N, C-alpha and C positions, 0 to 999 in steps of 0.2 A: 204464869206458874207452869212448871214442867212436871208432867205426870207420867210415870212409867207404869204401863198396864201389862201385867205378867200373870195371867190366870192359867190354870190347868183346864182340861176338858170338864164339862158338866155331864157326867156319864149318862148316856142314854138320851141326851137332849141336844147338847152343843159340843162341837169340837173346841179345842183350845183356840184355834184361829177364829172361829165364829164367836166365841165368848169374848175374846179381846175386842173384836170389832163392835159387838153389841155394847160393851162397856164404854168404848170410845164414842159411839153414836149418842148414847144417853148423856155422857159427861159433856159433850160438845153443845148439847141443847142449852144447858145452863151456863156453861163457861166456854163460849166459842173462841175466846182469845187464848185459852190455855194451850200449851204445846204438849201433844200427846205422843208418846213413844210406845208402840205396840210390840210386845215381846211375848207372844203365846208360848207356853211352856209344856214340857212333858217330862216323865221320869223314866222313859225306856219302854213303857207300855203302849197301848193304842194311841195313835196320833204322833208317835215319835218322829216318823219320817216327814209327815205333813208340817209339823212345827218347824223342823230344821229347814225344810224347803222354803217355807213362808218367809223366813228371815235371811237365810244364807243364799237363796237362789240355787244355782247348780242345775244339773240335768236329771229329770225323773224318767226312768225307763220302766215302762209297764211290762210285766212278765206274767206268765201263767205257771202256777206251781201246784204241788200236791197238798190238798187240805188234810185236816186231821183224820178224816175217814176216807181218804183216797179220792175224794172228789177234786175236780180241777177248780182252783180259785185264783183270783187276780192278786198280784203282788206288785211291789215297786222297789226299785233300787235308786237311791239318790247318790249321785256322784258329783264331786267337786274336786278338780285336780286329780290327785292319786288316792283320794280318800272316798270311801263309800259308806253309806248308812243303810241298814235294813232293819225291819221290824218283825219280830217273831210272831206278834199277834196277827199279822196278815196271813200267816201260813197255818197257825195252830191256835188261833184265838178262841176264847170261850164262846164267842158269838157264832163260831163256825161249826160247833159240835152238833147242833141241832138236837140236843137232848140225848145223844148217843153216849155210851159209856166212855169215860176218860181212860179207863184201863186199856182200851183197844185203840186209842188215838195215837197218831204218830207225829213226830216232828220232822219228817222227811222233807217237807216243803221249806223248812228253815235252812236246811243244808243246800237246797236248790237256790235259795236266795243268795247265800254266801257264794255259791258257784257262779251265779250270774254276775255278782260284784267282781269276782276275780277275773272272769272272762271279759269284763268291761275294762280291765287294766288296772283295777284298784290294787294298791299294795298296802293299804291301811283300811281294814274293814271293821266297822263298829256295828254290833248286833244289839238292838234294843230288846230287853227281856221284860215281859210282864203281860198280864191278861191272858195267859195261856189256858187252854182247855185240855192239856196233855199232861202225862205223868210217866213218861217212858225213859227218864234219865238222859234224854238227848240221843237215844239209840238211833232214832230215825235220821237225825242230822248226821251222825257218824256214818251211817250206811249210805246216805246220799253223796257224801264226800269220798266214798270208796272203801270204808272199813268193811270187813267181813267177820262173820262169827259162826259158831255152830248152832245158832238159833236165828230166826228171822229178826232183822233189826227194824222192820217196817210194820210190825204188828202190835205196837204199843207195849205197855208193861207186861201184858199177859203173854206176849210172844217171847219174853225173856226167861220163862220158866225152864230151869235146867241148863242155862248158859254157863259154859266153863271156859271158853276161849274166844278172844276178840283180837283180830289183827288190825291195829290202828295204823300200821305203816303206810298204806296207800292214802289214807285221809291226812295224815301228818305231812306226807310228801306233797299233797295237793295244796296245802296252805303254807308250805315251808318258806315261800318267798314273801309272805304277807305278814303284817302285824294284825292280830285279832284283839278286839276289845269287847267284852260283854258289859253292857250298860244296865245295871240293875241295882235297886235299893234293898233287895232281899239278902239277909245275912245267913239264912238257913244252910246247914250242911245238907248233903244228899239224903241221908237216912237218919233214923232214930226219932226220939221224942219230939225234936224240934226240926225234923227234916221235911223234905218236900211233901211227902204223902200225908203225914199226920198234921202238918200245919195248914196245907192248902187243899188236900184231897177232898174234904167234905164240900167245899164250895164248888168243886168240879163234878160233884155227883157221885163220889166214891162212898159207898155205904160204910157205916161205922164198923160193921163186922168184917169188912174187907180191907180196912186200913193196914192192919198188921201184915196181911198176906201180900198186899201190893208193895209195902215197904220192904218185905223180905225179897221180893223180885228185884228191886233196885239194889239191894245188898248183894245179890248174886252178880249183878252187872259190875258193881264196885269190886268184888272179889276177882272178877275176870279181867279187870283193867288196872285200877290203882286205888286202893283203899285210902291212901293218904290224901289224894285229891278229893275224894268223896267227903272228907272231913273239913275241907276248906270253906271259908265263908263265901256264900254265894253259890256253892255247888247245887243247892236245892232250888235256885231261882228257876221260874217257869217250868216247874215239874221236872227239874234236873237238866234243863238245857245248859244251865251254868256249868254243871259237871262236865258235859260233853265238850264244851268250848275250852274249859280249863285243861282237859286232857290233851287238847290240840295246841296248848301253849298260850291260850288267851290270857289277857290281863283283865281283872275285874275292876270296874270303876262305878261309883254310885251314878245311877242314871241321871239324877238331877244335875250332878256336877258336870257330866258330859254335855248336857244341853246348855247349862249356864255358861260354861267355858266357850262353847261354840258360838253362843249369842252375845258373848262379852257382857254378861248381865251385871257384873260388879261395876264396870265403868259406867254403864247406862244408869245404874242406881245412883252413883255419885253425881251424875249430871242432872238428876231429878230432884224435885222438892218433896215429892210424895210418891210412894210406891203402892199400887193396887194389885191384889192377887185374888184368887177365888177358885172354887171347885163346887161340885154338886152338894156334898155334905161336909161341913166344917165341924169336926169333932176332935177329941183328944188323940185319936189314932192318927190325925194329920201329922203328929210329930214323928211317926215311923216312916221317914223318908219321903213323905208326900210333898208335892210342889209348894203349897202355901207356907209350910214350915221352912222349906229351903229358901223361898223368896224372902220371907220375913228375916231369916238369918243374914242374907245378903244385904237387905235394907238396913239392918242393925249395924252391920260392919261399915256401911256407908253413912251411918248416923242419920238415917232418913226414917220417918214414920211409915208404917205399913198398915194398910187397911184391907180387910177381906170382904168380898161379896160372894155369897154362897146361896145355893138352893135352900139349904137349911143350916141354921147355926145351932149346934148341939152342945156348946160349952158356955160356961159362965165367964164373967169378967176376969176372975183369977186365972182360970185355965187359959183364957185367951192371951193374957199377958205372958204366961209361961211359954206360949207358942211364939211370942215376939210380935203379936198383932195388937195394935192400938184399939181398934174397933172392928166389929164384924156385923154385917147387915144381911138379913135373910130375905130371899125372894118370896118364899111362902108366906112369911109374915106380912109382906107388903101387898101381894096380889092374890094370895090363896093358892092351894096346891093345884086346883083344876086349871087356873089361868097360867100358872108357872109351867105346867106341862104342855098346855095347849099352844102357848105362844112364848116359848122360852127366850128367844132373842129379844122380842119386844118387851117382855117382862124384865129381863136383865137390864135393858136400856133404861127402863123406867126407874129401876133401883139405882142405877149409876147416876141418873139425873138427880135423884133425891140425895144421894151421898155427896154429890158435887156441891149442893147447897150448904152443906156443913163444912166441907174440907177445902173447897176452892177459895182462893182469895177474891 
């Protein structure tokens, strides 16, 4: 039997690469003769570069970049031929903010990652968006690439107060010879009721009474650059990083599609008899661009059953079927929350072994 193993990360415990290996280890205990194809997945957020490197190979270049509060942080650029992939979470991820205010956090380091990719000779740069702790409309990225303004571009959203002019010419010239793609599953515009601030600001620590104020700051940035671009789908991704990249001529693609195409997931699903996926919490929000729903969709198109392994399963059978998943199995239900957190890889392997008893021939 051929089994395609395509999980997302289990946030806070396992990377997607680690999760895929744990599932494979457990499955092989029960069904050692099965052929296992590991395809760890990502949607543009944390783990984007690692997942692509694990499957595609290529060269990883370690770089030091500016973090969200001007600390120096490690980053990586993956290059293969004339294409490069970078991950915004490495430069401005929520885990890097240290509890400091998102309003003052900058995306400058993401611009530095793009610069490193260009300097490495890439003419096709893909920027994974997701998991950011910033909300500056991508002003930092623009500044790092050479844009100038009548307000500081490296001081987060608060630095944008009163901004009226932005010269994008130097930044656009810097990327003129390259094709830019932003990989994101977020459809939000930059501002407004469904924009970056009001949709994602609270989870980044922006207080309720500050949401309208910060949204107005991004509106000032839009007025100083291009209001039409601010209304585009994906402009609100990663606190407005999508907006900045779109201003520079980037094309937006769903992050899952970028990874699935790079990994040739559709072909690998057709070659399998069963597709496995997973994530930390499998709930109905998984339909909103998350990896399990994407994998289940690919499996359905290949006429293959899809089974999910998750830290917690928070949907019933009807919702599960609506997501395209035949069955879903919970790590916490099997070993308990303490064990699941204390030994996530071992616990996931145990769950996979149990699932194999049902699904392997």
